[in-house]
N, C-alpha and C positions, 0 to 999 in steps of 0.2 A: 718158589713154587707159584704156580698161576693162582691169582686171586679173583673172587667174585666182587665186582663193583656193584654200587647200588644203581637201580634203574630210576631216572627222573624222566618224567613225562607229564603233559597236561591231561588232567582227567576230564575228558570231553566225551560226551556220548557219541559213539561210532556205530551206525547202523551196520547191520551185517549185509554183505553183498548178496543179492537174491540170485539163485542159480539160473542160467540162461536156458536150461532144458529141464522138464519135469524129471524127477529122479524116483526111484523106488523108495517108498516111505519107510521100508525096513532097511534100507542101506545106510550105514552110519556115515558114509562120505556125503550123503545127500545134505547133511547139516554141517559139513566141514567148512571152516574157514581156511585152513591150510593144513598141510601135513607134509613130512619129509622125513627121510632117514638121514641120520648124521653119523660119519666115521670120522673119528678124531676130531670132532667139532666142526666138520666141514659137511655142508649140505650136499647130499648125493643126488644126482638126476635119477629120475625113474617115473614111470607112469602107472605101473601096476601096484596097487597097494598091497595086495596079498603077497606078491613076490617080495616086496620090501619088508613085510612083516616076517616072512620065513627066513630071510637073510639075517634080520636082527635077532631072531629067536635062536639062531646058532652062534651067536656072538659077533656078527659083523655089524657093529654099530647099534644104534637105538632109533626107534620111531618116536616122533612127536606129532600127535594129532591133536588139532584144536577144533572144537565144535561150538557152535552157537545155537542154543535152544533147540537140542534134538528132541524127537518124540520119543516116547518110551519104547516103541518098536525098534527105533534106531539104537537107543541104549542098549536093548537086549541083544541086538546084533553085535555090539561092542563086547558084550559078556562072552559071547561065543568065540570071538576072535582072540581077546586078551585074557580069558579066563577070570573075569571080575564077578564078585559075589551079586546075586540078584537083590540083596537088600541095599546094597551100596548104590546100585544102579537105580534103585527106586529113590534113594536119598537125593541123587544127582538129578531127579526129575522135578524136583521142587524148589521153587525160589525161597521158601521161608524156613529152609533147613538150618537148624542151629549149628554154628561152627563146632566141628569136632574132628578128632584124628583117630585112626584105626590103622594099626600095624599087624602084619601076619607073620607067621613062622617063615615063610618063604622070602621074607624081605620086602614085600610089596606094602605099599602105603596107600591109604585113602584119606583124602584131606578134603573137608568142606568148610568154606568160609563165605562171608558176606562181603559183597562190593558196596561201597557208597560212593554216591555223586551229589555235588552241591548243584541245586537248580538256581539259576540266576533270577533275580528279581524281574528282569525284563521279560521273561518267559513264563514266570510263575503266575498261576491262577490265583484269583483272590480266595484266600483260605487254603490254597494248595500247599504241597509239601515243600519244605525248604531242603530237606535231604531225602533223596531217593535211593532205595537199596536194591540189590539184585544178589546174585550168588555165582560163586566160581567153586568148581570142584575139580580136584587134581587126583588122578590115579597114576601112581608110580610103580613100576616094576623093574626087574633087572634090564629089561631091553625095550621098555616103553614108557612114555609119559602122554597121558591123555588128559586134556583140559576141557571142561565143560563150562560154559558161561551163559548165564541168564540176566536179562535186563539191559538197560541202555548204558550203563556206566561199567567201568573196569575192563576196557577193551585190552586183549592180550597180543593184538598184533604187534604194537611197539616193543613189547617184551621179547617177541620171537626175533625181531630185527635187530635188537640190542644184542641179543646173544649170538646171532648169526654173525655180526660184526666183531666178535670176539671169540674165536675159535677155541682159544685156550681154556676159556670158561665153559664153552658147551661140551669140550672133551671130558669133562668131569661126569658126563651122563645125565640121566633123567633127573638126579638130585639137583643139578644145576637149574633145571626148569622149574623144579619145586621151589627152590630158593628164589628165583627171579620172580616167580608169581606171587610168592608171600611178600617179597620186598616191594613189589610194584602196588599190592593192594594196601599194605601198610602206609606207603607214601601217599597214596590216595586219601587214607584216613588222616594224615597229617595236614593235607592241603584242604580238605573240607572243614576240619577243625579250625584252621586260620581263617576261613571264609566265614564259618559261623560266628567266630569272634567278633567280626565287624557287625553282625546282626545283633549280637548281644550288647555290644557298646552303644549302638544306635538306640536300641530300645531302652537301655539304662539312662542314656542322655535325655530322651524324650519323656520318660516317666518323672525324672526329677527337674524338668524345666519349670520355670516360674509359672507359666501359663499353659504348660503342657496338660493335655487330657490323656490319661493313661489308656493304652490300647490293650485292654485285658485280653482280647481274643488274639492278637498277634503274640502276646506273651505266652498264652497257653499253646498256640501252634508251635513256637520255637521250643518250648519245653517238651512238647510231645515228640518232636523230632530228635531232641537230645536223648530222650529215653530210648528211641529206636537205635540211635548210634551206640548207646551203651549196651543194648542188646546184641548188637553186631560185633562190637569190639571186645567186650569183657570176656567171653567164653572162648576167644582165641588165646588168651593167655597161657593155659595149661597146655594145649597142643604145641605151641610154639616152644615152650620150655622142654617138653618131651622130645621134640624134634632136635633141638640143641644137644641135649644130654645124651641122646642115641647115636650121635655122630661119632665114629672112630677117628675120623680124620680132624686133628686139632684146628686147622684152618677152617673146615666146614662148620664146625662147632662154634668158632668165633664169629663166622658170618651170620648164622642163625641167632646167636645171642645178640648180634647188633640189630637184627630185625626186631628181636623181643625187647630190646631196649627202647626202640621207637615206638613199638606198641604200647610199652608202659607210659611213654611220654603222652601219648594221645589219649590214653586212658585217664591220666591225671587231668589233662586239659578238659576233657568232656565231663569228668565228675565235677570240676571246678565250675565249669559253666552251668551244669544242672544245679548245682547248689546256689550260684549267683541268681539264676532265673528263679528259683524258688523265693529267694530273698525279695527279688524285684517284684515277683507276683504278688507277695504279701504286702509289700510297700504300696504297689498299685492299688489293691483292693482297699488298704487303709486310707490311701488317699481319696478315692471315691467315696469311702464312707464319711470322711471328714467334709468333702464337698457336698454331699447330701445333707449332712447335718447343718452346715452353713446355710444352704438353701432353706431348710426347715426353719432355722432361726429367723431368717429374714421374713418368711411367710408368717411365722408366728407373731413377730414384732409388728408387722403392717396389720394383722387381724386385731391385736391388741389396740393399736391407735384407732382403727375404725370402729371398734367396739364402744368407745366413749361417746362419739356423736350419735351412733346408733342407739345407745341406751337412753340418752337424753331426748332425742327426738321420738323414741317409743314412749316415753313417759308423757310428753306433751301431746302426743298423738292419741292419747286415750280419752281427751275431751271431758275431762272431769270439771265441775263447776268451779272448785276452789283449787286453784293452781297457783304456785309461786309467781308473782309478778304479772299474773294474767290480765290485770286492768291497768298495768303501768305502761305508758306509751313507749318507754325504752326497753320494755322486757324482752322483745325479740332480738334487738341488737346485743343486749347483755347476755342472753342465753347463747347466741352465736360466738361472742367473744369468750365466753366460758368454754364452749367446745374447742374453739381454735387454740386457747390457752392450754387446755388439758391434752390435746393432740401434740402440741409443740414441746411440752414437758416430757411426755412419753417418748417423742422421737429424739429429743436430746438425751434422754437416759439410755436408750437402746443404742445410740451412736457411741456413747461412753464405754458401754459394755461390749462395742464391737459386733453387736448383732446386725447393725445396718450400715 
């Protein structure tokens, strides 16, 4: 039986092409990156979108429409064409939508998930995000697959090219699109997790270096991004499991379970990084505290040393008539020697105690 292979691509931000002519703001095709009708896995020529939808609706192939950041009016136009629920269209309009899965009695599926991209240090602003998120929404019916993407990362054009080059996979219908999008997004999760691992190791090395100064701000920024990754990845666990269990085709169930396994792998990675960063943050704060204590000990030691000559000079500065060695010619050198000796003894004692 034909199998679904995994999609491997480079997770790079791909800007959406701008339309050459102004379009109707309520026309869904105004935000379309690409669309086509597929019959037996082969892309069919055609210029009229509604005619293609009519043919797919009566069972002649299926439609795959890909949109990039459509407006709410364009999404509402989709609802009238494909019969989509208004609440699901509202969810597709937001970038911060929590990953979720909804299935309907007619077999249609709504899947919302978060895309993740790694921001290279060369283009990252100081204090900026290490991990950037977006959203991807998939509507699947018997005769259509609609994908809606928001954000710089998680481009789906390579997914379409991959499936078009494998007609046997595309011939499985809209569910093949759903699997390919999920597989692509989870692969991006894995790549971002591997890239973040390098940042974690770099920070860990710097924190525990002999003369390294803990960069608490950078540690906090990375931990913040790891929490954002957990929010994007963890909620997808249950929807993926449900998708796999509801597949009647054993091969399709196995493919969705494979994606689920990779999701579990990246979940464990991110959880481990988060725990490690918590330990590193605690160690960095403790090291800063120890460093500050060492500075305070040095300051206290020098103050104690300076207090001895200050005290003696203060006593002799009171100008009393009867002072020790006041009439003795060697009185001044003697008192200076006493002060120098006392300071030296204090300095040696503080050195032994490693305060200086």
